[in-house]
SERONU-833919 format. One record per residue (C-alpha): residue in three letters; y negated, x negated, z negated. Coordinates in Angstrom, 1 decimal, always signed. Example, Ala and Ser with C-alpha at 12.3 -4.5 7.8 and 13.67 -1.06 7.14 Angstrom:
<nuvos>
{nuvo ALA; {+4.5; -12.3; -7.8}}
{nuvo SER; {+1.1; -13.7; -7.1}}
</nuvos>
This chain:
<nuvos>
{nuvo MET; {-1.9; -0.8; -1.7}}
{nuvo LEU; {+1.2; -0.6; -3.2}}
{nuvo LYS; {+1.8; -2.8; -6.5}}
{nuvo GLY; {+3.8; -3.1; -10.0}}
{nuvo ILE; {+7.2; -2.2; -10.9}}
{nuvo ILE; {+8.9; -0.7; -7.7}}
{nuvo PRO; {+12.8; -0.3; -9.0}}
{nuvo MET; {+15.2; -0.4; -5.6}}
{nuvo THR; {+18.2; +1.6; -5.9}}
{nuvo TYR; {+22.1; +1.3; -6.7}}
{nuvo CYS; {+24.3; +3.0; -4.5}}
{nuvo PHE; {+26.9; +5.0; -6.8}}
{nuvo TYR; {+30.4; +5.5; -5.4}}
{nuvo ASN; {+33.2; +8.1; -6.4}}
{nuvo LYS; {+36.9; +7.8; -6.5}}
{nuvo ASN; {+37.5; +8.6; -2.6}}
{nuvo ASN; {+34.6; +5.8; -2.1}}
{nuvo SER; {+32.5; +8.1; -0.6}}
{nuvo ILE; {+28.6; +8.2; -2.1}}
{nuvo ASP; {+28.5; +9.8; -5.3}}
{nuvo ILE; {+25.4; +12.1; -4.4}}
{nuvo LEU; {+25.1; +13.5; -8.3}}
{nuvo ALA; {+24.7; +10.0; -9.5}}
{nuvo MET; {+22.2; +8.9; -6.9}}
{nuvo ARG; {+20.4; +11.7; -7.7}}
{nuvo ASP; {+20.0; +11.2; -11.2}}
{nuvo GLN; {+19.1; +7.7; -10.6}}
{nuvo VAL; {+15.8; +8.9; -8.4}}
{nuvo SER; {+15.1; +11.1; -11.1}}
{nuvo LEU; {+15.4; +8.8; -13.5}}
{nuvo ILE; {+13.3; +6.0; -12.0}}
{nuvo LYS; {+10.7; +9.0; -11.4}}
{nuvo LYS; {+10.8; +9.7; -15.1}}
{nuvo ILE; {+10.5; +6.6; -16.3}}
{nuvo GLY; {+6.9; +6.5; -14.8}}
{nuvo SER; {+7.6; +3.8; -12.2}}
{nuvo HIS; {+5.2; +2.8; -9.3}}
{nuvo GLY; {+7.2; +3.4; -6.8}}
{nuvo ILE; {+11.1; +3.5; -5.6}}
{nuvo ALA; {+12.7; +1.3; -2.9}}
{nuvo CYS; {+16.1; +2.1; -1.2}}
{nuvo LEU; {+18.5; +0.1; +1.4}}
{nuvo GLY; {+17.9; -3.1; -0.2}}
{nuvo LEU; {+20.5; -5.6; -1.0}}
{nuvo ALA; {+21.3; -3.9; -4.8}}
{nuvo THR; {+22.0; -1.1; -2.9}}
{nuvo GLU; {+24.8; -2.9; -1.0}}
{nuvo VAL; {+23.1; -2.2; +2.3}}
{nuvo ASN; {+25.8; -4.5; +4.1}}
{nuvo LYS; {+28.4; -1.5; +3.1}}
{nuvo LEU; {+26.5; +1.4; +4.5}}
{nuvo ASP; {+27.2; +3.0; +7.7}}
{nuvo PHE; {+23.9; +4.8; +9.5}}
{nuvo ILE; {+25.0; +7.8; +7.9}}
{nuvo GLU; {+25.0; +6.9; +4.3}}
{nuvo LYS; {+22.2; +4.8; +4.9}}
{nuvo LYS; {+20.5; +8.2; +6.4}}
{nuvo LYS; {+21.8; +10.2; +3.1}}
{nuvo ILE; {+19.9; +7.8; +0.8}}
{nuvo ILE; {+16.9; +8.0; +2.4}}
{nuvo GLU; {+17.0; +11.7; +2.3}}
{nuvo ILE; {+17.8; +11.6; -1.3}}
{nuvo VAL; {+15.4; +9.9; -2.4}}
{nuvo ALA; {+12.4; +11.7; -0.6}}
{nuvo ASP; {+14.2; +15.1; -1.2}}
{nuvo VAL; {+13.8; +14.0; -5.1}}
{nuvo THR; {+10.6; +12.4; -5.4}}
{nuvo ASN; {+8.7; +14.7; -3.0}}
{nuvo ASP; {+6.1; +12.8; -1.8}}
{nuvo THR; {+5.2; +12.4; -5.9}}
{nuvo LEU; {+6.0; +8.7; -5.8}}
{nuvo PRO; {+5.6; +6.0; -3.1}}
{nuvo MET; {+8.7; +5.3; -1.1}}
{nuvo VAL; {+9.7; +1.9; +0.4}}
{nuvo VAL; {+12.8; +1.5; +2.7}}
{nuvo THR; {+14.4; -1.5; +3.2}}
{nuvo ILE; {+15.7; -1.5; +7.0}}
{nuvo SER; {+18.4; -3.0; +8.3}}
{nuvo GLY; {+21.2; -2.4; +10.8}}
{nuvo LYS; {+23.7; -3.7; +13.0}}
{nuvo ASN; {+21.9; -3.5; +16.3}}
{nuvo LEU; {+18.4; -2.9; +17.4}}
{nuvo LYS; {+19.5; +0.6; +18.3}}
{nuvo GLU; {+20.5; +1.2; +14.4}}
{nuvo TYR; {+17.4; +0.1; +13.3}}
{nuvo LYS; {+15.1; +1.8; +15.8}}
{nuvo LYS; {+16.9; +5.2; +14.5}}
{nuvo LEU; {+16.0; +4.0; +10.6}}
{nuvo ILE; {+12.5; +3.5; +11.7}}
{nuvo GLU; {+12.3; +6.8; +13.3}}
{nuvo LEU; {+13.9; +8.5; +10.4}}
{nuvo ALA; {+11.3; +6.4; +7.5}}
{nuvo GLU; {+8.5; +7.5; +9.5}}
{nuvo TYR; {+9.3; +11.2; +9.1}}
{nuvo TYR; {+9.7; +10.9; +5.5}}
{nuvo ASN; {+6.4; +9.5; +5.7}}
{nuvo VAL; {+7.6; +6.1; +3.8}}
{nuvo SER; {+4.6; +4.3; +2.2}}
{nuvo TRP; {+6.4; +0.8; +3.3}}
{nuvo ILE; {+9.1; -0.1; +5.6}}
{nuvo VAL; {+10.7; -3.4; +4.6}}
{nuvo PHE; {+12.8; -5.7; +7.5}}
{nuvo GLN; {+15.7; -7.4; +7.0}}
{nuvo PRO; {+16.4; -9.9; +10.1}}
{nuvo MET; {+19.3; -8.7; +11.9}}
{nuvo LEU; {+22.1; -11.0; +10.7}}
{nuvo LYS; {+24.2; -12.4; +13.1}}
{nuvo LYS; {+26.6; -15.5; +13.7}}
{nuvo ASN; {+24.7; -19.1; +13.6}}
{nuvo ILE; {+21.6; -16.8; +13.1}}
{nuvo THR; {+18.3; -19.1; +13.0}}
{nuvo ASP; {+15.0; -19.4; +11.5}}
{nuvo LYS; {+13.8; -18.9; +14.5}}
{nuvo ASP; {+15.8; -16.2; +15.6}}
{nuvo CYS; {+14.4; -14.6; +12.2}}
{nuvo PHE; {+11.0; -14.9; +13.4}}
{nuvo ASN; {+11.7; -13.9; +17.1}}
{nuvo PHE; {+13.5; -10.7; +16.0}}
{nuvo PHE; {+10.8; -9.8; +13.3}}
{nuvo ASN; {+8.2; -9.7; +16.2}}
{nuvo LYS; {+9.6; -8.1; +18.4}}
{nuvo ILE; {+10.5; -5.1; +15.4}}
{nuvo ILE; {+7.5; -4.8; +13.6}}
{nuvo GLY; {+5.8; -3.7; +17.2}}
{nuvo VAL; {+8.0; -0.4; +17.2}}
{nuvo VAL; {+6.8; +0.8; +14.1}}
{nuvo ASP; {+3.9; +3.3; +13.5}}
{nuvo ASN; {+0.5; +1.4; +13.2}}
{nuvo LYS; {-0.5; +3.5; +10.6}}
{nuvo THR; {+2.8; +2.8; +8.4}}
{nuvo LEU; {+2.4; -0.4; +5.9}}
{nuvo VAL; {+5.4; -3.0; +7.4}}
{nuvo GLY; {+6.7; -5.9; +5.6}}
{nuvo ILE; {+9.8; -8.6; +5.6}}
{nuvo GLN; {+12.1; -9.3; +3.6}}
{nuvo ASN; {+11.7; -13.0; +3.1}}
{nuvo ALA; {+14.4; -13.9; +1.2}}
{nuvo LYS; {+16.5; -17.7; +2.6}}
{nuvo GLU; {+17.8; -18.5; -0.9}}
{nuvo TYR; {+20.1; -15.3; -0.3}}
{nuvo ILE; {+20.7; -14.8; +3.2}}
{nuvo GLY; {+20.2; -17.9; +4.4}}
{nuvo VAL; {+17.1; -17.5; +6.7}}
{nuvo GLY; {+14.0; -16.7; +6.9}}
{nuvo LEU; {+10.3; -17.7; +7.5}}
{nuvo GLU; {+8.1; -20.6; +6.5}}
{nuvo SER; {+4.1; -19.3; +6.1}}
{nuvo PRO; {+2.9; -20.7; +9.6}}
{nuvo GLU; {+5.3; -18.1; +11.2}}
{nuvo ILE; {+4.4; -15.4; +8.4}}
{nuvo LEU; {+0.5; -15.8; +9.6}}
{nuvo LYS; {+1.2; -15.4; +13.2}}
{nuvo LEU; {+2.6; -12.3; +12.0}}
{nuvo TYR; {+0.0; -11.3; +10.1}}
{nuvo LYS; {-2.4; -12.0; +12.6}}
{nuvo LYS; {-0.7; -10.4; +15.6}}
{nuvo TYR; {-0.3; -7.1; +13.5}}
{nuvo ASN; {-2.6; -5.4; +11.6}}
{nuvo ASN; {+0.0; -3.4; +9.3}}
{nuvo PHE; {+2.0; -5.9; +8.5}}
{nuvo ARG; {+0.6; -6.7; +5.3}}
{nuvo ALA; {+3.5; -7.2; +2.3}}
{nuvo ILE; {+6.3; -9.5; +1.6}}
{nuvo LYS; {+9.2; -8.9; -0.5}}
{nuvo GLY; {+10.4; -12.7; -1.5}}
{nuvo GLU; {+13.3; -13.4; -3.5}}
{nuvo ALA; {+12.4; -16.9; -4.9}}
{nuvo SER; {+11.2; -18.8; -7.9}}
{nuvo ALA; {+7.7; -18.3; -9.3}}
{nuvo ILE; {+6.6; -22.0; -8.8}}
{nuvo LEU; {+7.5; -21.4; -4.6}}
{nuvo ILE; {+6.1; -17.6; -4.7}}
{nuvo GLN; {+3.0; -19.1; -5.9}}
{nuvo ASN; {+2.8; -21.9; -3.7}}
{nuvo GLU; {+3.5; -19.4; -0.8}}
{nuvo ILE; {+1.1; -16.6; -2.0}}
{nuvo LYS; {-2.5; -19.8; -1.8}}
{nuvo LYS; {-1.8; -20.2; +1.6}}
{nuvo TYR; {-2.2; -15.8; +2.6}}
{nuvo PRO; {-4.9; -13.8; +3.0}}
{nuvo LYS; {-5.7; -11.7; -0.4}}
{nuvo ASN; {-5.1; -8.5; +1.7}}
{nuvo LEU; {-1.2; -9.8; +2.4}}
{nuvo LYS; {+0.4; -8.4; -0.7}}
{nuvo VAL; {+3.6; -10.0; -2.2}}
{nuvo PHE; {+6.6; -9.0; -4.3}}
{nuvo ASN; {+9.1; -10.8; -5.7}}
{nuvo GLY; {+13.1; -9.9; -6.8}}
{nuvo ARG; {+15.2; -11.9; -8.3}}
{nuvo GLY; {+16.1; -8.7; -10.9}}
{nuvo GLY; {+12.8; -9.5; -12.9}}
{nuvo GLN; {+13.3; -13.1; -13.5}}
{nuvo GLU; {+10.4; -14.4; -14.1}}
{nuvo ILE; {+8.3; -11.1; -14.1}}
{nuvo ILE; {+5.3; -12.4; -16.1}}
{nuvo ASP; {+5.4; -16.4; -14.1}}
{nuvo ASN; {+5.5; -14.2; -11.1}}
{nuvo LEU; {+2.1; -11.8; -11.6}}
{nuvo LEU; {+0.6; -15.1; -12.9}}
{nuvo ALA; {+1.3; -16.7; -9.4}}
{nuvo GLY; {-0.4; -13.8; -7.7}}
{nuvo CYS; {+2.5; -11.3; -7.1}}
{nuvo SER; {+1.4; -7.5; -6.6}}
{nuvo GLY; {+4.3; -6.3; -8.4}}
{nuvo ILE; {+8.2; -6.6; -8.8}}
{nuvo ILE; {+11.1; -4.9; -7.0}}
{nuvo PRO; {+14.0; -5.0; -10.0}}
{nuvo SER; {+16.8; -3.3; -9.9}}
{nuvo LEU; {+16.9; -0.1; -12.5}}
{nuvo ASP; {+18.8; -1.4; -14.9}}
{nuvo GLY; {+16.0; -3.0; -16.9}}
{nuvo ALA; {+13.0; -1.7; -14.6}}
{nuvo ASP; {+11.9; +0.6; -18.2}}
{nuvo VAL; {+11.4; -2.7; -19.7}}
{nuvo PHE; {+9.9; -4.2; -17.0}}
{nuvo LEU; {+7.2; -1.3; -16.9}}
{nuvo ASN; {+6.3; -1.7; -20.4}}
{nuvo ILE; {+5.8; -6.0; -19.8}}
{nuvo TYR; {+3.4; -5.3; -16.3}}
{nuvo LYS; {+1.9; -2.7; -19.0}}
{nuvo LEU; {+0.7; -5.2; -21.1}}
{nuvo PHE; {+0.5; -7.8; -18.7}}
{nuvo GLN; {-2.1; -5.6; -17.3}}
{nuvo GLN; {-3.6; -5.3; -20.8}}
{nuvo LYS; {-4.2; -9.5; -20.6}}
{nuvo LYS; {-1.2; -9.5; -23.5}}
{nuvo ILE; {+1.0; -12.4; -22.2}}
{nuvo SER; {+2.4; -13.3; -25.5}}
{nuvo GLU; {+3.1; -10.0; -26.7}}
{nuvo ALA; {+5.2; -9.5; -23.0}}
{nuvo ARG; {+7.0; -12.6; -23.5}}
{nuvo ARG; {+8.5; -12.0; -26.7}}
{nuvo ILE; {+9.7; -8.6; -24.8}}
{nuvo TYR; {+11.0; -10.3; -21.4}}
{nuvo LYS; {+13.1; -12.8; -24.1}}
{nuvo LYS; {+15.0; -10.3; -25.2}}
{nuvo ILE; {+16.2; -8.8; -22.0}}
{nuvo LEU; {+16.5; -12.3; -20.3}}
{nuvo PRO; {+20.1; -12.7; -21.4}}
{nuvo SER; {+20.6; -9.3; -19.2}}
{nuvo VAL; {+19.1; -10.4; -16.6}}
{nuvo VAL; {+20.9; -13.7; -16.2}}
{nuvo PHE; {+24.0; -11.9; -17.0}}
{nuvo SER; {+24.3; -9.9; -13.6}}
{nuvo MET; {+22.0; -12.1; -11.7}}
{nuvo GLN; {+24.5; -14.7; -10.6}}
{nuvo SER; {+24.7; -13.7; -7.3}}
{nuvo ILE; {+23.9; -10.5; -5.4}}
{nuvo ASP; {+27.6; -9.8; -5.9}}
{nuvo SER; {+27.1; -9.8; -9.7}}
{nuvo LEU; {+24.5; -7.7; -9.5}}
{nuvo VAL; {+25.7; -4.8; -8.0}}
{nuvo CYS; {+29.5; -5.6; -9.9}}
{nuvo TYR; {+27.8; -6.0; -13.4}}
{nuvo GLY; {+24.3; -5.3; -13.4}}
{nuvo LYS; {+25.0; -1.6; -11.9}}
{nuvo ARG; {+27.6; -1.3; -14.3}}
{nuvo ILE; {+25.1; -2.1; -17.1}}
{nuvo CYS; {+22.5; +0.5; -15.6}}
{nuvo ALA; {+25.4; +2.8; -15.2}}
{nuvo TYR; {+26.2; +2.6; -19.0}}
{nuvo ARG; {+22.5; +3.6; -19.9}}
{nuvo MET; {+22.8; +6.2; -17.9}}
{nuvo GLY; {+25.8; +7.6; -19.6}}
{nuvo ILE; {+28.1; +7.2; -16.4}}
{nuvo LYS; {+31.2; +6.0; -18.1}}
{nuvo LYS; {+33.3; +5.2; -14.7}}
{nuvo ILE; {+31.8; +3.4; -12.0}}
{nuvo TYR; {+33.9; +2.7; -8.3}}
{nuvo ASP; {+33.3; -0.3; -6.7}}
{nuvo ARG; {+33.1; -0.6; -2.6}}
{nuvo LYS; {+35.0; -3.7; -1.2}}
{nuvo PRO; {+34.2; -6.4; -0.5}}
{nuvo GLY; {+32.8; -7.7; -4.0}}
{nuvo LEU; {+33.6; -9.2; -6.7}}
{nuvo ILE; {+36.5; -7.6; -8.9}}
{nuvo PRO; {+35.4; -6.9; -12.5}}
{nuvo THR; {+36.9; -8.2; -15.2}}
{nuvo SER; {+38.0; -7.0; -18.7}}
{nuvo PHE; {+35.5; -9.3; -20.6}}
{nuvo GLY; {+32.5; -8.8; -17.9}}
{nuvo ILE; {+32.8; -5.0; -18.6}}
{nuvo LYS; {+32.8; -5.5; -22.4}}
{nuvo LEU; {+29.8; -7.7; -22.1}}
{nuvo ALA; {+28.0; -5.4; -19.7}}
{nuvo LYS; {+28.9; -2.8; -22.4}}
{nuvo GLU; {+27.1; -5.1; -24.9}}
{nuvo PHE; {+24.1; -5.6; -23.1}}
{nuvo ALA; {+23.6; -2.1; -22.4}}
{nuvo ASN; {+24.3; -1.1; -25.6}}
{nuvo GLU; {+21.3; -3.7; -26.5}}
{nuvo LEU; {+19.1; -1.9; -24.1}}
{nuvo GLY; {+19.8; +1.7; -24.9}}
{nuvo ARG; {+20.1; +4.9; -23.2}}
{nuvo PHE; {+17.0; +5.2; -20.6}}
</nuvos>
């Protein structure tokens, strides 16, 4: 079963708005090099809402090629229609991914009930041998499931055994109490409250890469029950996390810049729509990157 720190890839672009393949490969290599417990792609930090099917396919191929089965691979799947979901499921299964995470198909006026009905339909498409989860991120995308609906899916599908949440440690802990022990819960939120999330019962964290090396150190200390030392390290990275995690738009604008500067990438190109970086924001991102140091 997956656990630990599983960084989510950013999406780097060239000046002509195409995906920067070299930067993406370097990022995946780095996630592997720092000792991550897995690698995730096509989540909100990957700007999945701005990618077409060919680009999503390319990112999955890059991750699979660079990791070469040496790292558990998590693919978040979302699409414009059911056909695209199914094509991405086939691709993920072809590369033998460790975990497929479904985002709901976001349409105008979508409700929580629509969300449940969609998950209930799409989970059944996946091979029974592949671990399936859902991204339950009501705080960020506006719709999601309550625990009774999640338990319905758990009882119906024996491969639905994981949840990717985006909530506070208190809310997550309250949810975890309601679930069977083999329904694993991960949190994201850029690593906010990482120690409290682990104390609450989370199996791990799916943060973006910019601070993943620090989170790996914190996770190791947590496992060793060195909570005070883990909190001391967390206090040092917290200002950077707060800076980048004001919103998803802020994360892909400034969090990605912190990551890029730490990787040695000097020029970052943004894909619209999104935040337009300010000179002050860029200055702060460089300062946080300098404080964290090169990977």
